[in-house]
Backbone as ProteinMPNN parsed JSONL, in Angstrom:
{"seq_chain_A": "MSAKMDDPGAGLMGSLLGGETKATLRQHVESDDFGRECGRWAAEFAYETVWSRPGLDMKTRSAAVIGMLMALRQTEELKVHIGIALKNGLTVSELEEVLYLSVPYAGFPAANSAKQAMKQALREIENEESGK", "coords_chain_A": {"N_chain_A": [[-2.528, -13.406, -63.049], [-5.487, -12.425, -64.509], [-7.582, -9.579, -65.169], [-11.056, -9.695, -64.746], [-13.624, -8.705, -66.82], [-16.047, -8.276, -65.719], [-15.639, -7.538, -63.184], [-16.135, -5.307, -60.4], [-14.561, -2.913, -60.547], [-13.74, -2.823, -63.232], [-16.233, -2.671, -64.379], [-17.195, -0.162, -63.437], [-15.198, 1.471, -64.515], [-15.62, 0.998, -67.235], [-18.241, 2.023, -67.498], [-17.808, 4.719, -67.064], [-15.916, 5.414, -68.984], [-16.908, 4.463, -71.362], [-18.3, 2.089, -73.733], [-16.647, 1.277, -75.922], [-14.067, 1.802, -74.968], [-14.041, 0.094, -72.791], [-14.176, -2.377, -74.106], [-11.753, -2.313, -75.484], [-9.988, -2.242, -73.309], [-10.581, -4.742, -72.169], [-9.708, -6.486, -74.21], [-6.971, -5.848, -74.23], [-6.104, -6.456, -71.557], [-6.648, -9.173, -71.402], [-4.868, -10.209, -73.151], [-1.526, -11.056, -74.335], [-0.119, -8.785, -74.398], [2.427, -6.281, -74.1], [2.765, -4.624, -71.047], [0.191, -5.087, -70.094], [-0.656, -5.434, -67.481], [-0.904, -2.89, -66.393], [-3.397, -1.951, -67.257], [-5.08, -3.744, -65.937], [-4.478, -3.07, -63.287], [-5.391, -0.445, -63.243], [-8.154, -0.84, -63.511], [-8.687, -2.486, -61.24], [-7.411, -1.239, -58.971], [-7.504, 1.693, -59.177], [-10.216, 2.166, -59.995], [-11.958, 0.14, -58.809], [-11.028, -0.012, -56.104], [-10.302, 2.666, -55.228], [-11.914, 4.764, -56.575], [-14.398, 3.758, -55.895], [-14.725, 4.03, -53.202], [-16.425, 4.982, -50.147], [-17.459, 8.27, -49.046], [-16.838, 10.436, -50.732], [-18.693, 11.962, -53.317], [-19.203, 11.089, -56.789], [-18.967, 13.293, -58.479], [-17.425, 15.122, -56.983], [-15.095, 13.613, -56.725], [-14.291, 13.563, -59.4], [-13.765, 16.31, -59.838], [-11.58, 16.662, -58.129], [-9.684, 14.92, -59.303], [-9.408, 16.122, -61.821], [-8.206, 18.562, -61.059], [-5.763, 17.594, -60.008], [-4.615, 16.401, -62.267], [-4.31, 18.63, -63.875], [-2.383, 20.101, -62.422], [-0.261, 18.342, -62.614], [0.257, 18.453, -65.243], [-0.756, 16.602, -67.067], [-1.975, 16.276, -69.787], [-3.108, 14.549, -71.756], [-4.353, 12.516, -70.275], [-6.015, 14.182, -68.824], [-7.833, 15.033, -70.791], [-9.313, 12.695, -71.162], [-10.491, 12.508, -68.654], [-12.144, 14.715, -68.611], [-14.435, 14.009, -70.027], [-15.339, 11.997, -68.275], [-15.823, 13.549, -66.006], [-17.971, 15.153, -66.873], [-19.92, 13.145, -67.229], [-20.154, 12.484, -64.579], [-21.502, 14.595, -63.538], [-20.401, 17.184, -63.359], [-20.543, 20.479, -64.598], [-19.848, 22.399, -67.58], [-19.311, 25.009, -66.819], [-18.546, 24.609, -64.152], [-16.241, 23.081, -64.552], [-14.687, 25.037, -65.716], [-14.35, 26.725, -63.529], [-12.801, 25.058, -61.89], [-10.508, 25.054, -63.439], [-9.785, 27.791, -63.187], [-9.267, 27.836, -60.452], [-6.978, 26.357, -60.362], [-4.934, 28.038, -61.183], [-3.608, 29.803, -59.147], [-2.379, 27.801, -57.666], [-1.163, 25.811, -59.251], [-0.019, 27.266, -61.239], [0.329, 29.576, -64.033], [1.43, 28.494, -66.515], [0.828, 25.689, -66.325], [-1.968, 25.82, -66.049], [-2.657, 27.02, -68.477], [-1.863, 25.041, -70.316], [-3.606, 23.034, -69.5], [-6.041, 24.286, -70.045], [-6.073, 24.367, -72.865], [-6.123, 21.611, -73.452], [-8.53, 20.92, -72.227], [-10.378, 22.447, -73.696], [-10.075, 21.225, -76.192], [-10.961, 18.619, -75.593], [-13.634, 19.151, -74.87], [-14.614, 20.16, -77.307], [-14.357, 17.839, -78.907], [-16.132, 16.128, -77.59], [-18.522, 17.524, -77.946], [-18.671, 17.414, -80.756], [-18.964, 14.634, -81.112], [-21.432, 14.255, -79.864], [-23.074, 15.73, -81.527], [-22.901, 14.301, -83.788], [-20.892, 14.713, -85.631]], "CA_chain_A": [[-3.958, -13.215, -62.829], [-6.018, -11.4, -65.402], [-8.805, -8.934, -64.7], [-12.309, -10.096, -65.357], [-14.272, -7.457, -67.183], [-17.258, -8.098, -64.942], [-15.244, -7.062, -61.865], [-16.709, -3.989, -60.127], [-13.703, -1.837, -61.042], [-13.834, -2.791, -64.698], [-17.586, -2.194, -64.698], [-17.235, 1.28, -63.219], [-14.308, 2.075, -65.504], [-16.32, 0.929, -68.518], [-19.392, 2.928, -67.532], [-17.324, 6.093, -67.127], [-15.128, 5.644, -70.188], [-17.663, 4.065, -72.54], [-18.23, 0.704, -74.162], [-15.492, 1.029, -76.779], [-12.885, 1.765, -74.114], [-14.125, -1.134, -72.007], [-13.825, -3.477, -75.0], [-10.305, -2.214, -75.723], [-9.349, -2.664, -72.07], [-10.75, -6.197, -72.053], [-8.814, -7.112, -75.179], [-5.593, -5.629, -73.794], [-5.841, -7.163, -70.302], [-6.72, -10.61, -71.622], [-3.863, -10.572, -74.151], [-0.146, -11.166, -73.87], [0.492, -7.508, -74.76], [3.346, -5.585, -73.2], [2.15, -3.654, -70.138], [-1.231, -5.358, -69.849], [-0.959, -5.319, -66.049], [-1.318, -1.503, -66.093], [-4.85, -1.894, -67.451], [-5.708, -4.484, -64.832], [-4.32, -2.264, -62.078], [-6.298, 0.706, -63.341], [-9.501, -1.315, -63.198], [-8.797, -3.01, -59.878], [-7.021, -0.312, -57.908], [-8.04, 3.049, -59.324], [-11.68, 2.235, -60.055], [-12.641, -0.698, -57.816], [-10.625, 0.302, -54.739], [-10.276, 4.086, -54.869], [-13.104, 5.493, -57.039], [-15.604, 3.177, -55.298], [-14.753, 4.242, -51.756], [-17.416, 5.933, -49.644], [-16.896, 9.504, -48.495], [-16.939, 11.502, -51.724], [-19.521, 11.601, -54.458], [-18.439, 10.966, -58.037], [-18.706, 14.635, -58.992], [-16.305, 15.658, -56.215], [-13.909, 12.846, -57.123], [-13.871, 14.048, -60.716], [-13.165, 17.644, -59.69], [-10.256, 16.48, -57.526], [-8.801, 14.317, -60.298], [-9.143, 17.162, -62.826], [-7.229, 19.471, -60.473], [-4.458, 16.938, -59.925], [-4.076, 16.224, -63.617], [-3.873, 19.965, -64.313], [-1.128, 20.433, -61.737], [0.777, 17.44, -63.106], [0.358, 18.684, -66.7], [-1.077, 15.347, -67.743], [-3.05, 16.747, -70.666], [-3.812, 13.454, -72.433], [-5.243, 11.913, -69.271], [-6.993, 15.219, -68.511], [-8.876, 14.985, -71.825], [-10.163, 11.539, -70.851], [-11.254, 12.771, -67.433], [-13.18, 15.729, -68.86], [-15.646, 13.238, -70.334], [-15.782, 11.349, -67.038], [-16.364, 14.601, -65.136], [-19.302, 15.512, -67.374], [-20.811, 12.032, -66.876], [-20.333, 12.498, -63.131], [-22.347, 15.722, -63.14], [-19.785, 18.513, -63.433], [-20.937, 21.258, -65.763], [-18.741, 23.092, -68.233], [-19.002, 26.161, -65.96], [-17.798, 24.123, -62.99], [-14.904, 22.73, -65.041], [-13.977, 26.304, -65.897], [-13.968, 27.188, -62.192], [-11.67, 24.229, -61.46], [-9.374, 25.612, -64.172], [-9.385, 29.055, -62.551], [-8.72, 27.519, -59.136], [-5.637, 25.79, -60.53], [-3.933, 29.063, -61.51], [-2.712, 30.192, -58.057], [-1.73, 26.648, -57.038], [-0.337, 25.082, -60.221], [0.661, 28.249, -62.075], [-0.239, 29.901, -65.337], [1.773, 27.546, -67.587], [0.048, 24.45, -66.175], [-3.368, 26.145, -66.324], [-2.816, 27.25, -69.914], [-1.823, 23.722, -70.967], [-4.863, 22.371, -69.161], [-7.13, 24.961, -70.767], [-6.068, 23.905, -74.252], [-6.565, 20.213, -73.457], [-9.955, 20.898, -71.874], [-11.122, 22.957, -74.85], [-10.06, 20.181, -77.21], [-11.838, 17.535, -75.135], [-15.026, 19.609, -74.956], [-14.959, 20.196, -78.737], [-14.519, 16.463, -79.365], [-17.373, 15.623, -77.001], [-19.609, 18.22, -78.648], [-18.748, 16.846, -82.102], [-19.519, 13.289, -80.986], [-22.852, 14.367, -79.518], [-23.821, 16.266, -82.666], [-22.758, 13.359, -84.874], [-19.899, 15.169, -86.619]], "C_chain_A": [[-4.454, -12.122, -63.759], [-7.308, -10.841, -64.824], [-9.986, -9.535, -65.436], [-13.083, -8.815, -65.638], [-15.632, -7.296, -66.522], [-16.941, -7.728, -63.495], [-15.829, -5.679, -61.647], [-15.871, -2.831, -60.675], [-13.776, -1.7, -62.547], [-15.202, -2.289, -65.129], [-17.704, -0.691, -64.546], [-16.39, 1.993, -64.263], [-14.994, 2.096, -66.876], [-17.495, 1.877, -68.601], [-18.959, 4.386, -67.652], [-16.609, 6.398, -68.44], [-15.855, 5.238, -71.47], [-17.376, 2.64, -72.972], [-17.018, 0.376, -75.008], [-14.215, 0.919, -75.953], [-12.875, 0.495, -73.276], [-13.728, -2.344, -72.86], [-12.326, -3.494, -75.278], [-9.537, -2.667, -74.497], [-9.419, -4.181, -71.912], [-9.765, -6.919, -72.964], [-7.357, -7.013, -74.716], [-5.255, -6.482, -72.567], [-5.814, -8.674, -70.512], [-5.708, -11.11, -72.662], [-2.513, -10.837, -73.489], [0.609, -9.879, -74.152], [1.4, -6.982, -73.66], [2.568, -4.59, -72.351], [0.702, -3.91, -69.797], [-1.619, -5.22, -68.381], [-1.402, -3.899, -65.673], [-2.827, -1.34, -66.244], [-5.593, -2.593, -66.331], [-5.64, -3.672, -63.553], [-5.249, -1.058, -62.095], [-7.71, 0.28, -62.962], [-9.633, -1.708, -61.731], [-8.502, -1.967, -58.814], [-7.709, 1.042, -58.048], [-9.562, 3.054, -59.243], [-12.37, 1.384, -59.0], [-12.304, -0.275, -56.395], [-10.803, 1.771, -54.395], [-11.543, 4.827, -55.299], [-14.38, 4.994, -56.353], [-15.695, 3.357, -53.789], [-15.915, 5.155, -51.359], [-16.716, 7.229, -49.223], [-16.921, 10.678, -49.437], [-17.874, 11.042, -52.822], [-18.673, 11.637, -55.727], [-18.091, 12.341, -58.628], [-17.491, 15.255, -58.294], [-15.014, 14.929, -56.572], [-13.383, 13.343, -58.47], [-13.205, 15.414, -60.621], [-11.754, 17.535, -59.115], [-9.263, 15.919, -58.542], [-8.428, 15.343, -61.365], [-8.069, 18.12, -62.295], [-5.838, 18.866, -60.401], [-3.822, 16.775, -61.297], [-3.603, 17.555, -64.203], [-2.506, 20.283, -63.726], [0.033, 19.584, -62.247], [1.027, 17.592, -64.608], [0.17, 17.403, -67.501], [-2.248, 15.568, -68.694], [-3.782, 15.616, -71.383], [-4.794, 12.779, -71.482], [-6.344, 12.896, -68.876], [-8.141, 15.185, -69.519], [-9.84, 13.831, -71.56], [-11.07, 11.869, -69.664], [-12.256, 13.915, -67.578], [-14.493, 15.029, -69.181], [-16.216, 12.546, -69.109], [-16.437, 12.377, -66.124], [-17.763, 15.014, -65.578], [-20.311, 14.416, -67.055], [-21.112, 12.019, -65.384], [-21.047, 13.748, -62.63], [-21.691, 17.08, -63.101], [-20.261, 19.206, -64.699], [-19.698, 21.893, -66.382], [-18.339, 24.312, -67.389], [-18.212, 25.744, -64.731], [-16.389, 23.696, -63.39], [-14.058, 23.983, -65.228], [-13.526, 26.86, -64.545], [-12.807, 26.37, -61.625], [-10.399, 24.711, -62.162], [-8.874, 26.879, -63.491], [-8.745, 28.803, -61.186], [-7.298, 26.969, -59.237], [-4.564, 26.856, -60.719], [-3.049, 29.423, -60.312], [-1.932, 29.027, -57.446], [-0.798, 25.902, -57.984], [0.42, 26.018, -61.152], [0.009, 28.433, -63.43], [0.163, 28.915, -66.431], [0.963, 26.245, -67.509], [-1.419, 24.701, -66.508], [-3.592, 26.362, -67.818], [-2.761, 25.942, -70.701], [-3.125, 22.968, -70.729], [-6.02, 22.978, -69.937], [-7.206, 24.472, -72.204], [-6.564, 22.459, -74.352], [-8.064, 20.118, -73.169], [-10.809, 21.38, -73.043], [-11.185, 21.906, -75.955], [-11.015, 19.046, -76.838], [-13.303, 17.935, -75.266], [-15.489, 19.703, -76.411], [-15.221, 18.791, -79.261], [-15.815, 15.859, -78.835], [-18.572, 16.242, -77.708], [-19.783, 17.653, -80.059], [-19.342, 15.441, -82.089], [-21.019, 13.35, -80.735], [-23.677, 14.886, -80.685], [-23.683, 15.388, -83.901], [-21.769, 13.769, -85.951], [-18.691, 14.282, -86.632]], "O_chain_A": [[-3.902, -11.023, -63.789], [-8.03, -11.521, -64.095], [-9.899, -9.842, -66.624], [-13.179, -7.942, -64.775], [-16.306, -6.288, -66.737], [-17.847, -7.614, -62.669], [-16.009, -4.936, -62.612], [-16.423, -1.869, -61.209], [-13.863, -0.591, -63.076], [-15.324, -1.571, -66.121], [-18.249, -0.016, -65.42], [-16.813, 3.001, -64.829], [-14.947, 3.101, -67.584], [-17.735, 2.477, -69.649], [-19.654, 5.196, -68.265], [-16.69, 7.516, -68.949], [-15.445, 5.64, -72.559], [-16.347, 2.061, -72.624], [-16.416, -0.685, -74.841], [-13.38, 0.049, -76.204], [-11.823, -0.111, -73.073], [-13.023, -3.234, -72.384], [-11.704, -4.556, -75.306], [-8.549, -3.391, -74.614], [-8.428, -4.822, -71.563], [-9.074, -7.846, -72.541], [-6.605, -7.983, -74.803], [-4.226, -7.157, -72.549], [-5.037, -9.376, -69.865], [-5.697, -12.292, -73.006], [-2.383, -10.84, -72.265], [1.84, -9.869, -74.149], [1.176, -7.204, -72.47], [1.792, -3.796, -72.882], [0.037, -3.025, -69.257], [-2.771, -4.923, -68.066], [-2.187, -3.723, -64.741], [-3.461, -0.66, -65.437], [-6.607, -2.1, -65.837], [-6.62, -3.587, -62.814], [-5.826, -0.698, -61.068], [-8.383, 0.958, -62.185], [-10.583, -1.306, -61.059], [-9.262, -1.825, -57.856], [-8.413, 1.483, -57.14], [-10.141, 3.854, -58.508], [-13.295, 1.867, -58.348], [-13.2, -0.186, -55.556], [-11.4, 2.092, -53.368], [-12.187, 5.462, -54.464], [-15.349, 5.746, -56.245], [-16.644, 2.883, -53.165], [-16.338, 6.002, -52.145], [-15.495, 7.252, -49.067], [-17.018, 11.82, -48.988], [-17.857, 9.875, -53.216], [-17.558, 12.157, -55.724], [-17.022, 12.51, -59.213], [-16.63, 15.843, -58.948], [-13.961, 15.553, -56.706], [-12.178, 13.519, -58.65], [-12.182, 15.647, -61.264], [-10.842, 18.232, -59.56], [-8.129, 16.391, -58.629], [-7.268, 15.427, -61.768], [-7.125, 18.449, -63.014], [-4.848, 19.535, -60.696], [-2.621, 16.99, -61.46], [-2.615, 17.601, -64.937], [-1.587, 20.682, -64.441], [1.171, 20.048, -62.304], [1.904, 16.936, -65.169], [0.863, 17.165, -68.49], [-3.363, 15.112, -68.445], [-4.989, 15.725, -71.599], [-5.936, 12.505, -71.851], [-7.478, 12.49, -68.623], [-9.304, 15.297, -69.131], [-11.051, 13.984, -71.72], [-12.259, 11.551, -69.669], [-13.138, 14.061, -66.731], [-15.545, 15.412, -68.668], [-17.431, 12.509, -68.919], [-17.485, 12.111, -65.535], [-18.645, 15.205, -64.741], [-21.437, 14.712, -66.654], [-22.189, 11.596, -64.966], [-21.183, 13.938, -61.422], [-22.375, 18.067, -62.83], [-20.366, 18.579, -65.753], [-18.63, 21.916, -65.771], [-17.151, 24.61, -67.262], [-17.299, 26.457, -64.313], [-15.44, 23.927, -62.641], [-12.863, 23.987, -64.934], [-12.429, 27.408, -64.438], [-11.93, 26.917, -60.956], [-9.334, 24.77, -61.547], [-7.677, 27.025, -63.246], [-7.789, 29.482, -60.81], [-6.508, 27.104, -58.303], [-3.392, 26.599, -60.442], [-1.826, 29.357, -60.44], [-0.924, 29.249, -56.776], [0.249, 25.412, -57.561], [1.393, 25.61, -61.786], [-0.745, 27.587, -63.91], [-0.696, 28.524, -67.221], [0.471, 25.761, -68.528], [-2.048, 23.883, -67.179], [-4.609, 25.931, -68.361], [-3.526, 25.755, -71.647], [-3.674, 22.346, -71.638], [-6.884, 22.255, -70.433], [-8.294, 24.191, -72.707], [-7.343, 22.131, -75.247], [-8.775, 19.331, -73.794], [-11.844, 20.786, -73.344], [-12.229, 21.72, -76.581], [-11.783, 18.573, -77.675], [-14.124, 17.141, -75.725], [-16.631, 19.363, -76.718], [-16.196, 18.569, -79.98], [-16.515, 15.154, -79.562], [-19.533, 15.543, -78.03], [-20.909, 17.436, -80.507], [-20.137, 15.097, -82.963], [-21.785, 12.587, -81.323], [-24.847, 14.531, -80.825], [-24.271, 15.681, -84.942], [-21.8, 13.237, -87.06], [-17.759, 14.518, -87.401]]}, "name": "protein", "num_of_chains": 1, "seq": "MSAKMDDPGAGLMGSLLGGETKATLRQHVESDDFGRECGRWAAEFAYETVWSRPGLDMKTRSAAVIGMLMALRQTEELKVHIGIALKNGLTVSELEEVLYLSVPYAGFPAANSAKQAMKQALREIENEESGK"}
């Protein structure tokens, strides 16, 4: 079974990650590529089932995900979710507070790795917005 890119999860995922990412996901999921099911699962489970649940607004969900990714030292995924967090209404100041909150719970090494990834993501977003 392949994901349809008009499924609610794929739609939400595409709106948060951008049109280019949605197109890449569509191409991957509809191909015979190795691991294509991971993309389908991300759209169906993470975004359609979990991100779309009632009970938390999108801004709060983003803050929680950012904190978990920091603690897990998942810096590549963290960079992706910085853009999502900004789209969901978190400010740069609020992202900085989430970083500070991670220090006593995840430790300085994890926070420092996260800080570098976050700074890189914010620079890339700023460059994209300014057309550089």
